[in-house]
N, C-alpha and C positions, 0 to 999 in steps of 0.2 A: 415256571408252572406246575403247578400241582398234578394236573392231568382230570382224573375224573373224581366229583364229590358224590357222597349219599346225601340225599334230601327227602325229608319228609315234610309233606304237604298236607295239613290238615283241611279237609273241604275238597271235593272231587269235581264239583261244578266250575265256579270261576278258576279253582285251582288247576284244573285241567289245562287251561291256557299257559299258565307259567311252566306247568309240566312238560307240555309240549316244546316248549321253548328250551327248557334245560335238558330234553332228550335229545332234540336236535344238534345240541352240543356234546353230546356223549356222557352225560351224566347219568347217575341211576336216582329214580324217584320213586317213592311209595307214597299212594293216597290214602289218607284215614277216611273212611266214609262207611254209610251204612253198609250191612252184610250183604244185600242184595244187589247193590251198587259195585261193591268189590268183587262178587262173583263174576258178574257181567264183564267188568274191566280185565279181570284176570283173563278171562275166556277169549274176548274179543277186542281188548285194548280200548283205546278212546279215538274218537274223530274230532278233530277241530278244523272249522271251516273259517278261513281268512279272506277277505277282500284283497286282493294285491293289485297295486298300480299297472295299468297295461294289460290287465289280465281279465279277460270276460266273466263274470261269475264268480265263484269262490273256489280257492284253491284247498282243498280237503287233505288234511294230513292225518295218517294212520299211525298210530304210535308203535304198531308192531313193526313198521318199516324201517325206524330211525334207530340210529347207533347205540343210544341209551337204553336202558333197561326200565321198563315200567312195571310196578305190582300196586296190589290195592290190598288192604284189609280193615277189619273193624278195628276202633280203637283199642279194644281190650287185647288184641292180640300184637300190640306193636310196643318196642322197647325203644325210647327215643335216644337212649345213650348209643345207639349203633348209628347215628347219623352226624353229619357233619354241620347242618343246617336246618332248620324247621320254619316252614314257611305258615303262616296262619292264614287261611284262605275262607273260612266260615264267616257267617254273619255272626255280629257280637252276641246276640241272645242263645246261639247255639253252644257257646263254650259252657254253658251250665248244664247241658243234659246228661243224662248219665252215661259213663262211658267216656265221652269227650273230656267232662270236668277231671277225672281221673288222668286222662292222657295230658292233659294241660300241666296238671301237677307234676306229673313225672317229667314232662319237658324241663319245668322251672329246677326240678331238684337234680336234673342231669347236668344243669348250667349249660345247656345247649344255646347257641346265639339264634335269635329269631327274627324272622323278617315278616311285618304284617302286610298282608295287601286287603287288608279290610278298610271299608270306608270310616269307620269308628276306630280311632286310636287305642290300642291297648291302654289301660289306665297307666300303667307303669312309664309309658313313653312320656306322658306330661311332664315326669320328674327331669327330663332333659330338656325342656323348653324354660329357659331362664323367667325364674319369677313365678312359675306355676307349681302349685302342689296339688299332687293326685288327690289327697285326702278332700281336697274343696269340692271335687266334681264327681263323687262316688254315685250320688243320686242320679246321674245321666246313665248309667250302667245297668243293664237287667240284673245282674249279680256281680257287684264289686269284688266279692271275696274270692273268685276264681283267680285274680291277677295278684293276691295278696304276696305268695311267695317268690315273685319274679323279681330278677335284679334288674333296675331301667338301663344299666351299662350294657346288657346281654339283648336287648330288645332295640330293633328298629322299625321304621314304618316306611312304607312304600306307597305313594299315592296310585291307587288303581284306576288311572284314566281311561285304559281300555274298558268299552261295554262289550258285554257278551252276554248271550241268554241260551238256555236250553230250548231249541224248538219243542213245543209241545206235542207235535204229532210222531216225534223221533224217540229213540230209545233213550235213557237217561245218559248214555257214553257220548252222546253228540253234544257239541257245543258249538255255536255261531256266533262269531265276533262281528258287531254292528259298527263299533267305532276302533279301528287298529291302531291306539296311541301308544305311548310308551308307557313302562312302569318306572317312576323316578323315586329311588331310594334315597333316604338320608345314609350318611354313613353311619357305622357303630362307633361307640365310643373306643373300642380297642382298634388300633391299627392292623393287627393280623386278621381281625374277623372283616375289617374294610376291605383288605388286601383278597380276601375270598371272594367278596361280592363284585370287586373290580374284575376278577379272573371270569366270573361267571357272565359279567358284561362283555368281556372280550371275546368270550367263547361263542355267546348268542349273535355277537355283531358279525362274527367271521360266517355263520353259516350261510351257504347257498343252497337253495332246496331244486330238486328236479323235479317239474311237474309232469314230465313225460312229453312236453312240448318245448323244453328248454329250461335253462336254468334261472331260478329268481332269487332275489334277494327279499326275504319276507318281513312284513311290518311287524310292531310290538316287541320293542327292545327294552333292555334294563339299562337304566342311566343312573350311577351311581353319583350322588352330589355330597359336598362336604358341608352343606348348610342343614340343621335339623329342621327348618322351616320350609323346604321345597315341598316334602309332601302336603304341609297344610294349604297349598294352592288349592287343593281339592275342595276345601271348605266353600269358597266363593262359589263353584260349580253346583254343589250339592244345596246350598242354601236358596241359589237362584234358580236352580231346574228342578233337581230330584224332590226336595220336600214341598216346592210349590205346586208338584203334580197334584196334592190333595188341596182341593179348591172348593170352598162353599157346599160341603157335602157330597162332591163327586169328584172323580177322579180324571184327568186330563195328561197328555204326552208331556215329554220334557220339552219337545219344540214348543207347543202351545203354551205351557208354563213361561218359556223365555221370551217368545216372540208375541205372544197375546199383548204385552205392553212393554216394548223394548226398553222404554226409558225408566218404568220402574223397575225392571230386571237390571238394569245397568246401576241403578242406585244401591238395590242391595248387593250386589256384587262389589261396588266401590266400598260399601261399609264394610263387608266381612275383610276385604283387603286391607281396609284402613285398620281393623282389630288386628289382624296378622302382623303388620307392620309396627302397631302398638306394642306386640310381644317381643320384637326384634327381626322380623323378617326384612329383607332388602326387596326393593321393588322388582329385581330381577329374578327372586325366587317365586315370583306369582305369574300366572298367565294373563295376557291382556283379554279384555271382556270380549273385543271384537273376535279374537281367536275362538273363544269359548261359544259365542253366539253363533258364530259361523259352523261349528261343529254340531251345537244343538239342533241345527236343520236337519240333520240326518237321524236325530232320536226321535223316532216318531211312536214309541211306546211310553207308557207312564214307568216311572222308575220301580225298582223292585221294592223299596220301602213303601210307595203308595200301593202297589199291586198286593203287598203283604196285608197291609193296614186294611183294605177293602177287600182282603180274603178271610178276615177275621182274626189275624194274628193278635194275640195277647201282648206281645213284645216286637219291638222292631229296633234297629240301629237308631241311636238318639243324637246325631251329631247337631240335629237343630238345638236340642236342650243345651247340649254342650258349647256351643257358639254363643247362645244367649247367657248362659252362666258366666263364660270367661268374661264375656263383654261387660256383664254386669259389674263384676269387680274391677273392671277398668274403668267404671263409670260411663258406660256406652250402651246405649240402646235404641232400637229401630221399630216402630209400630209393627211394620210388614214381618219381621222376624217374630215378634210377639204373638201376632195373628196365627202363623203357621204353626209355633208350638203349641197354642191353644186348641187349633184345630186337631194337630196329632194327639195332644193329650185327652181330648173328647172322645176322639174315635179309639183309641187304646181302652179308654174305661168303659166304653160301650162294648167292645168286644169281650173284655174281661167278665163284664157282668153276664152276657151272652153265653160266655164258656161256663159259667158257674150254675146258670138256669137250665142252660142245654144238657 
């Protein structure tokens, strides 16, 4: 065992969930975030609230009481060469913002292994999927050029299945987990980098947390898989739930998107699954529809993509566009997916016009 790793996480919102799991296992973590967030986190740490089986309410985990060491800084103040691993935890459009873009370029230059926990796979990851050329899908990315200097062998993808949000009434260092499922990572090309992921997995697995009322095993584990297709299982969920929250000019919860017409949802889910299998995924790499539909019952808020879209965002992550484009090259299409992509396109167009005139 290596002991303790130094891990840089770009993005302090969703990133604080992964950082808490790593801190519990004794690693040191730096969060790259906005200066005001960094100041608050350095002063008061982070709080992650998790639902735990057999435990009423939430278990709150205060980063200041954990064995690992947490710090935060603005992107400009960080040297990625000082870290063993970099986790990408921002939304894809954020990587082109000033400061973040430069840090991402420095990560690529330092040749650090990167674990993405974004819904949108980093563009170079597509090169690790047999038969896909990243070049064909640049139009689905907010700014494809930010990924140009990455070596695909140093990138891996993790399916960000756990759902979490920042409660609007709380300070920005608080994250609440609404669906405590696992992070499922594909292995790296390199055995050495994969061994590091497996060590992180084992360390997180071994953690027991004292709530003050007894010791519990915490949910949200890191699971490392040999298949590059395992993280693509999230595509079925995103296309069936998250993007279908955008509905006829209004926004609905993930639960309503999935359960409003269960048979229609099942058809979308199966079609995306078929696309993943056409790329080379095994059925065992994917998640059965029933399991997803059951989890969706607890997802009573609209997806972050839909909320951003209706909050006026000029760019959001476009997994819908990516799936439609990959399918088209395989000679596959589905009306429902075309409709979703058209709705998102139209709303983004309206948001961009409003931003220009506003």
